[in-house]
N, CA, C and O atoms as a GROMACS GRO file, in nm:
protein
  396
    1MET      N    1  13.820   9.021   8.431
    1MET     CA    2  13.875   8.913   8.507
    1MET      C    3  13.892   8.789   8.421
    1MET      O    4  13.992   8.718   8.432
    2ILE      N    5  13.795   8.764   8.335
    2ILE     CA    6  13.807   8.648   8.246
    2ILE      C    7  13.919   8.671   8.146
    2ILE      O    8  13.995   8.580   8.113
    3ARG      N    9  13.927   8.792   8.098
    3ARG     CA   10  14.028   8.826   7.997
    3ARG      C   11  14.170   8.809   8.052
    3ARG      O   12  14.260   8.768   7.980
    4ASN      N   13  14.188   8.841   8.180
    4ASN     CA   14  14.320   8.829   8.243
    4ASN      C   15  14.349   8.688   8.294
    4ASN      O   16  14.458   8.662   8.344
    5GLY      N   17  14.252   8.598   8.282
    5GLY     CA   18  14.271   8.462   8.330
    5GLY      C   19  14.247   8.445   8.478
    5GLY      O   20  14.285   8.343   8.535
    6GLU      N   21  14.184   8.544   8.543
    6GLU     CA   22  14.158   8.537   8.686
    6GLU      C   23  14.029   8.462   8.718
    6GLU      O   24  14.012   8.417   8.832
    7ALA      N   25  13.939   8.447   8.622
    7ALA     CA   26  13.813   8.376   8.645
    7ALA      C   27  13.781   8.293   8.522
    7ALA      O   28  13.824   8.322   8.411
    8ASP      N   29  13.702   8.187   8.545
    8ASP     CA   30  13.663   8.100   8.436
    8ASP      C   31  13.521   8.128   8.386
    8ASP      O   32  13.488   8.096   8.272
    9LEU      N   33  13.439   8.185   8.471
    9LEU     CA   34  13.298   8.202   8.439
    9LEU      C   35  13.247   8.331   8.502
    9LEU      O   36  13.290   8.370   8.610
   10SER      N   37  13.156   8.398   8.432
   10SER     CA   38  13.099   8.522   8.482
   10SER      C   39  12.955   8.534   8.434
   10SER      O   40  12.924   8.500   8.319
   11PHE      N   41  12.867   8.581   8.520
   11PHE     CA   42  12.726   8.603   8.485
   11PHE      C   43  12.697   8.753   8.491
   11PHE      O   44  12.715   8.817   8.595
   12HIS      N   45  12.653   8.808   8.381
   12HIS     CA   46  12.617   8.949   8.374
   12HIS      C   47  12.502   8.966   8.276
   12HIS      O   48  12.481   8.882   8.188
   13LEU      N   49  12.430   9.073   8.290
   13LEU     CA   50  12.324   9.106   8.196
   13LEU      C   51  12.377   9.206   8.093
   13LEU      O   52  12.323   9.316   8.078
   14TRP      N   53  12.479   9.168   8.025
   14TRP     CA   54  12.538   9.252   7.921
   14TRP      C   55  12.485   9.209   7.787
   14TRP      O   56  12.450   9.093   7.766
   15SER      N   57  12.479   9.302   7.698
   15SER     CA   58  12.444   9.266   7.561
   15SER      C   59  12.570   9.227   7.486
   15SER      O   60  12.680   9.274   7.515
   16MET      N   61  12.551   9.139   7.389
   16MET     CA   62  12.667   9.094   7.311
   16MET      C   63  12.695   9.195   7.200
   16MET      O   64  12.614   9.213   7.109
   17THR      N   65  12.808   9.259   7.208
   17THR     CA   66  12.852   9.350   7.103
   17THR      C   67  12.969   9.286   7.031
   17THR      O   68  13.025   9.186   7.076
   18GLU      N   69  13.006   9.345   6.920
   18GLU     CA   70  13.116   9.290   6.841
   18GLU      C   71  13.248   9.293   6.919
   18GLU      O   72  13.324   9.196   6.916
   19SER      N   73  13.275   9.403   6.988
   19SER     CA   74  13.401   9.411   7.063
   19SER      C   75  13.402   9.314   7.181
   19SER      O   76  13.506   9.255   7.211
   20ARG      N   77  13.290   9.296   7.248
   20ARG     CA   78  13.284   9.200   7.359
   20ARG      C   79  13.294   9.057   7.307
   20ARG      O   80  13.352   8.971   7.373
   21ASN      N   81  13.237   9.032   7.191
   21ASN     CA   82  13.242   8.898   7.134
   21ASN      C   83  13.385   8.860   7.095
   21ASN      O   84  13.421   8.743   7.101
   22ASN      N   85  13.465   8.957   7.056
   22ASN     CA   86  13.606   8.930   7.022
   22ASN      C   87  13.689   8.902   7.147
   22ASN      O   88  13.786   8.826   7.141
   23ALA      N   89  13.652   8.962   7.261
   23ALA     CA   90  13.730   8.947   7.383
   23ALA      C   91  13.689   8.825   7.465
   23ALA      O   92  13.774   8.762   7.528
   24VAL      N   93  13.560   8.791   7.463
   24VAL     CA   94  13.508   8.685   7.550
   24VAL      C   95  13.424   8.590   7.465
   24VAL      O   96  13.358   8.633   7.371
   25ASP      N   97  13.427   8.462   7.498
   25ASP     CA   98  13.340   8.364   7.432
   25ASP      C   99  13.205   8.362   7.504
   25ASP      O  100  13.196   8.327   7.621
   26PHE      N  101  13.102   8.402   7.431
   26PHE     CA  102  12.968   8.401   7.488
   26PHE      C  103  12.902   8.267   7.462
   26PHE      O  104  12.925   8.204   7.359
   27VAL      N  105  12.819   8.222   7.556
   27VAL     CA  106  12.740   8.101   7.537
   27VAL      C  107  12.614   8.140   7.461
   27VAL      O  108  12.582   8.258   7.453
   28PRO      N  109  12.541   8.044   7.404
   28PRO     CA  110  12.416   8.078   7.337
   28PRO      C  111  12.319   8.147   7.434
   28PRO      O  112  12.319   8.119   7.554
   29VAL      N  113  12.238   8.233   7.381
   29VAL     CA  114  12.146   8.312   7.462
   29VAL      C  115  12.038   8.220   7.518
   29VAL      O  116  11.975   8.144   7.444
   30TYR      N  117  12.017   8.227   7.648
   30TYR     CA  118  11.914   8.146   7.712
   30TYR      C  119  11.796   8.229   7.762
   30TYR      O  120  11.694   8.174   7.802
   31MET      N  121  11.810   8.360   7.760
   31MET     CA  122  11.703   8.447   7.806
   31MET      C  123  11.702   8.574   7.722
   31MET      O  124  11.805   8.638   7.703
   32THR      N  125  11.587   8.608   7.672
   32THR     CA  126  11.573   8.734   7.599
   32THR      C  127  11.470   8.820   7.670
   32THR      O  128  11.379   8.768   7.736
   33ASP      N  129  11.483   8.948   7.656
   33ASP     CA  130  11.392   9.042   7.720
   33ASP      C  131  11.360   9.151   7.620
   33ASP      O  132  11.450   9.211   7.562
   34ASP      N  133  11.231   9.178   7.601
   34ASP     CA  134  11.189   9.282   7.507
   34ASP      C  135  11.201   9.418   7.573
   34ASP      O  136  11.192   9.433   7.695
   35GLN      N  137  11.220   9.518   7.489
   35GLN     CA  138  11.222   9.655   7.540
   35GLN      C  139  11.079   9.702   7.554
   35GLN      O  140  10.997   9.683   7.465
   36THR      N  141  11.050   9.764   7.665
   36THR     CA  142  10.917   9.818   7.689
   36THR      C  143  10.929   9.964   7.730
   36THR      O  144  11.032  10.007   7.783
   37PHE      N  145  10.824  10.038   7.703
   37PHE     CA  146  10.821  10.180   7.737
   37PHE      C  147  10.699  10.206   7.823
   37PHE      O  148  10.591  10.153   7.797
   38ALA      N  149  10.715  10.286   7.924
   38ALA     CA  150  10.604  10.326   8.010
   38ALA      C  151  10.558  10.465   7.968
   38ALA      O  152  10.637  10.559   7.961
   39ILE      N  153  10.429  10.476   7.941
   39ILE     CA  154  10.372  10.605   7.903
   39ILE      C  155  10.255  10.635   7.996
   39ILE      O  156  10.195  10.544   8.055
   40LYS      N  157  10.224  10.760   8.008
   40LYS     CA  158  10.110  10.801   8.089
   40LYS      C  159   9.983  10.783   8.007
   40LYS      O  160   9.972  10.836   7.896
   41LYS      N  161   9.888  10.710   8.061
   41LYS     CA  162   9.764  10.683   7.989
   41LYS      C  163   9.672  10.804   7.999
   41LYS      O  164   9.653  10.861   8.107
   42VAL      N  165   9.616  10.843   7.886
   42VAL     CA  166   9.526  10.956   7.880
   42VAL      C  167   9.389  10.911   7.930
   42VAL      O  168   9.344  10.802   7.893
   43PRO      N  169   9.322  10.990   8.012
   43PRO     CA  170   9.188  10.952   8.057
   43PRO      C  171   9.093  10.936   7.938
   43PRO      O  172   9.094  11.018   7.846
   44LEU      N  173   9.012  10.831   7.940
   44LEU     CA  174   8.921  10.805   7.829
   44LEU      C  175   8.810  10.908   7.819
   44LEU      O  176   8.753  10.925   7.711
   45SER      N  177   8.779  10.978   7.927
   45SER     CA  178   8.672  11.076   7.922
   45SER      C  179   8.708  11.195   7.833
   45SER      O  180   8.618  11.258   7.778
   46LEU      N  181   8.835  11.226   7.817
   46LEU     CA  182   8.877  11.338   7.732
   46LEU      C  183   8.948  11.291   7.605
   46LEU      O  184   9.016  11.370   7.540
   47ASP      N  185   8.931  11.166   7.571
   47ASP     CA  186   9.001  11.110   7.456
   47ASP      C  187   8.954  11.171   7.324
   47ASP      O  188   9.034  11.188   7.232
   48PHE      N  189   8.826  11.204   7.313
   48PHE     CA  190   8.773  11.258   7.188
   48PHE      C  191   8.825  11.399   7.160
   48PHE      O  192   8.827  11.441   7.045
   49VAL      N  193   8.866  11.472   7.263
   49VAL     CA  194   8.913  11.609   7.245
   49VAL      C  195   9.046  11.611   7.169
   49VAL      O  196   9.071  11.705   7.094
   50GLN      N  197   9.129  11.511   7.188
   50GLN     CA  198   9.260  11.509   7.123
   50GLN      C  199   9.249  11.484   6.973
   50GLN      O  200   9.344  11.511   6.899
   51LEU      N  201   9.136  11.433   6.927
   51LEU     CA  202   9.119  11.408   6.785
   51LEU      C  203   9.095  11.536   6.706
   51LEU      O  204   9.117  11.540   6.585
   52LEU      N  205   9.052  11.640   6.774
   52LEU     CA  206   9.017  11.766   6.707
   52LEU      C  207   9.120  11.873   6.741
   52LEU      O  208   9.171  11.879   6.853
   53ASP      N  209   9.150  11.957   6.644
   53ASP     CA  210   9.237  12.070   6.673
   53ASP      C  211   9.154  12.182   6.737
   53ASP      O  212   9.032  12.172   6.745
   54PHE      N  213   9.221  12.286   6.782
   54PHE     CA  214   9.153  12.392   6.856
   54PHE      C  215   9.049  12.464   6.771
   54PHE      O  216   8.940  12.494   6.820
   55LEU      N  217   9.080  12.491   6.645
   55LEU     CA  218   8.988  12.565   6.559
   55LEU      C  219   8.860  12.485   6.534
   55LEU      O  220   8.751  12.541   6.539
   56THR      N  221   8.873  12.357   6.507
   56THR     CA  222   8.755  12.273   6.481
   56THR      C  223   8.670  12.261   6.606
   56THR      O  224   8.547  12.272   6.599
   57LEU      N  225   8.732  12.238   6.721
   57LEU     CA  226   8.657  12.225   6.845
   57LEU      C  227   8.586  12.355   6.881
   57LEU      O  228   8.471  12.352   6.924
   58SER      N  229   8.652  12.467   6.863
   58SER     CA  230   8.587  12.595   6.894
   58SER      C  231   8.474  12.624   6.797
   58SER      O  232   8.372  12.681   6.836
   59ALA      N  233   8.488  12.585   6.670
   59ALA     CA  234   8.380  12.604   6.574
   59ALA      C  235   8.260  12.518   6.609
   59ALA      O  236   8.146  12.563   6.598
   60LEU      N  237   8.283  12.394   6.652
   60LEU     CA  238   8.172  12.307   6.690
   60LEU      C  239   8.099  12.360   6.812
   60LEU      O  240   7.977  12.347   6.822
   61LEU      N  241   8.172  12.420   6.905
   61LEU     CA  242   8.107  12.475   7.023
   61LEU      C  243   8.039  12.609   6.995
   61LEU      O  244   7.944  12.645   7.065
   62ALA      N  245   8.085  12.682   6.896
   62ALA     CA  246   8.027  12.813   6.865
   62ALA      C  247   7.906  12.805   6.771
   62ALA      O  248   7.824  12.896   6.770
   63MET      N  249   7.895  12.699   6.693
   63MET     CA  250   7.787  12.691   6.594
   63MET      C  251   7.647  12.700   6.654
   63MET      O  252   7.565  12.774   6.600
   64PRO      N  253   7.614  12.631   6.762
   64PRO     CA  254   7.479  12.646   6.818
   64PRO      C  255   7.450  12.789   6.863
   64PRO      O  256   7.337  12.838   6.847
   65PHE      N  257   7.549  12.857   6.918
   65PHE     CA  258   7.529  12.996   6.959
   65PHE      C  259   7.503  13.085   6.838
   65PHE      O  260   7.416  13.173   6.842
   66ILE      N  261   7.578  13.062   6.731
   66ILE     CA  262   7.559  13.141   6.608
   66ILE      C  263   7.422  13.112   6.547
   66ILE      O  264   7.354  13.205   6.502
   67PHE      N  265   7.381  12.985   6.544
   67PHE     CA  266   7.249  12.951   6.491
   67PHE      C  267   7.138  13.015   6.574
   67PHE      O  268   7.037  13.060   6.519
   68ARG      N  269   7.157  13.020   6.705
   68ARG     CA  270   7.057  13.081   6.791
   68ARG      C  271   7.043  13.230   6.761
   68ARG      O  272   6.932  13.283   6.758
   69LEU      N  273   7.155  13.297   6.739
   69LEU     CA  274   7.150  13.440   6.706
   69LEU      C  275   7.089  13.464   6.568
   69LEU      O  276   7.007  13.553   6.551
   70LEU      N  277   7.131  13.384   6.470
   70LEU     CA  278   7.083  13.406   6.334
   70LEU      C  279   6.936  13.369   6.316
   70LEU      O  280   6.864  13.438   6.244
   71LEU      N  281   6.892  13.264   6.380
   71LEU     CA  282   6.753  13.219   6.365
   71LEU      C  283   6.659  13.284   6.464
   71LEU      O  284   6.537  13.270   6.453
   72ASN      N  285   6.715  13.356   6.561
   72ASN     CA  286   6.636  13.429   6.661
   72ASN      C  287   6.535  13.336   6.730
   72ASN      O  288   6.416  13.363   6.734
   73THR      N  289   6.586  13.226   6.784
   73THR     CA  290   6.500  13.129   6.852
   73THR      C  291   6.509  13.146   7.002
   73THR      O  292   6.595  13.218   7.053
   74LYS      N  293   6.418  13.080   7.073
   74LYS     CA  294   6.415  13.088   7.219
   74LYS      C  295   6.477  12.966   7.286
   74LYS      O  296   6.468  12.952   7.408
   75TYR      N  297   6.538  12.878   7.208
   75TYR     CA  298   6.599  12.758   7.266
   75TYR      C  299   6.726  12.795   7.344
   75TYR      O  300   6.792  12.895   7.315
   76THR      N  301   6.757  12.714   7.442
   76THR     CA  302   6.878  12.735   7.519
   76THR      C  303   7.000  12.689   7.439
   76THR      O  304   6.988  12.621   7.337
   77TYR      N  305   7.115  12.730   7.487
   77TYR     CA  306   7.239  12.691   7.419
   77TYR      C  307   7.256  12.540   7.421
   77TYR      O  308   7.296  12.481   7.321
   78LEU      N  309   7.227  12.477   7.533
   78LEU     CA  310   7.243  12.332   7.545
   78LEU      C  311   7.150  12.259   7.449
   78LEU      O  312   7.190  12.162   7.385
   79HIS      N  313   7.027  12.305   7.438
   79HIS     CA  314   6.933  12.242   7.345
   79HIS      C  315   6.982  12.258   7.201
   79HIS      O  316   6.976  12.163   7.123
   80SER      N  317   7.031  12.376   7.168
   80SER     CA  318   7.084  12.398   7.032
   80SER      C  319   7.208  12.314   7.006
   80SER      O  320   7.226  12.262   6.896
   81LEU      N  321   7.293  12.299   7.107
   81LEU     CA  322   7.413  12.217   7.093
   81LEU      C  323   7.377  12.071   7.069
   81LEU      O  324   7.435  12.005   6.983
   82ILE      N  325   7.281  12.020   7.145
   82ILE     CA  326   7.239  11.881   7.128
   82ILE      C  327   7.173  11.861   6.992
   82ILE      O  328   7.197  11.760   6.926
   83GLU      N  329   7.092  11.955   6.949
   83GLU     CA  330   7.030  11.946   6.817
   83GLU      C  331   7.135  11.950   6.706
   83GLU      O  332   7.124  11.876   6.608
   84PHE      N  333   7.235  12.035   6.721
   84PHE     CA  334   7.340  12.044   6.619
   84PHE      C  335   7.417  11.914   6.609
   84PHE      O  336   7.439  11.863   6.499
   85PHE      N  337   7.459  11.858   6.724
   85PHE     CA  338   7.532  11.731   6.720
   85PHE      C  339   7.442  11.618   6.670
   85PHE      O  340   7.490  11.525   6.605
   86GLY      N  341   7.312  11.625   6.701
   86GLY     CA  342   7.220  11.525   6.649
   86GLY      C  343   7.209  11.531   6.498
   86GLY      O  344   7.202  11.428   6.432
   87CYS      N  345   7.209  11.651   6.442
   87CYS     CA  346   7.205  11.666   6.296
   87CYS      C  347   7.335  11.618   6.233
   87CYS      O  348   7.334  11.556   6.127
   88VAL      N  349   7.448  11.647   6.298
   88VAL     CA  350   7.577  11.602   6.245
   88VAL      C  351   7.585  11.450   6.245
   88VAL      O  352   7.635  11.390   6.150
   89LEU      N  353   7.536  11.388   6.351
   89LEU     CA  354   7.543  11.242   6.363
   89LEU      C  355   7.426  11.171   6.296
   89LEU      O  356   7.423  11.048   6.290
   90GLY      N  357   7.329  11.247   6.246
   90GLY     CA  358   7.214  11.186   6.182
   90GLY      C  359   7.114  11.128   6.280
   90GLY      O  360   7.035  11.040   6.243
   91GLN      N  361   7.115  11.175   6.404
   91GLN     CA  362   7.025  11.125   6.508
   91GLN      C  363   6.954  11.244   6.573
   91GLN      O  364   6.983  11.279   6.687
   92SER      N  365   6.862  11.303   6.503
   92SER     CA  366   6.792  11.418   6.556
   92SER      C  367   6.702  11.377   6.672
   92SER      O  368   6.655  11.264   6.678
   93MET      N  369   6.677  11.472   6.765
   93MET     CA  370   6.594  11.443   6.881
   93MET      C  371   6.448  11.476   6.856
   93MET      O  372   6.365  11.459   6.946
   94ARG      N  373   6.415  11.519   6.743
   94ARG     CA  374   6.276  11.559   6.715
   94ARG      C  375   6.185  11.437   6.722
   94ARG      O  376   6.216  11.332   6.666
   95ALA      N  377   6.072  11.454   6.790
   95ALA     CA  378   5.980  11.343   6.810
   95ALA      C  379   5.858  11.353   6.719
   95ALA      O  380   5.764  11.275   6.735
   96GLU      N  381   5.857  11.445   6.626
   96GLU     CA  382   5.742  11.460   6.537
   96GLU      C  383   5.734  11.342   6.442
   96GLU      O  384   5.835  11.290   6.396
   97LYS      N  385   5.613  11.300   6.414
   97LYS     CA  386   5.593  11.190   6.321
   97LYS      C  387   5.608  11.242   6.179
   97LYS      O  388   5.558  11.349   6.144
   98ILE      N  389   5.675  11.164   6.099
   98ILE     CA  390   5.692  11.200   5.958
   98ILE      C  391   5.580  11.134   5.879
   98ILE      O  392   5.566  11.012   5.884
   99PRO      N  393   5.499  11.214   5.805
   99PRO     CA  394   5.386  11.154   5.731
   99PRO      C  395   5.430  11.070   5.613
   99PRO      O  396   5.347  11.014   5.542
   0.00000   0.00000   0.00000
């Protein structure tokens, strides 16, 4: 409409491109808007699982069971798992006093 001389002014949320700039006189920009993306947030309770691949995670879960079989102990799987992670993290649960 502006190009044909039918209107003097128009308001639109168009971006200024080279071809539009040649056809129409744009005023200086008075409002800018950033591009944003919406993503699905991962639950924090399972966030640590994504850091490990399947092979590493399965090896970490299988190691206490393998240690229990090899060492022939009477500890439960959960106790062995906690002890293994404690050794990996350097925080053993053993309460014995070190002389």
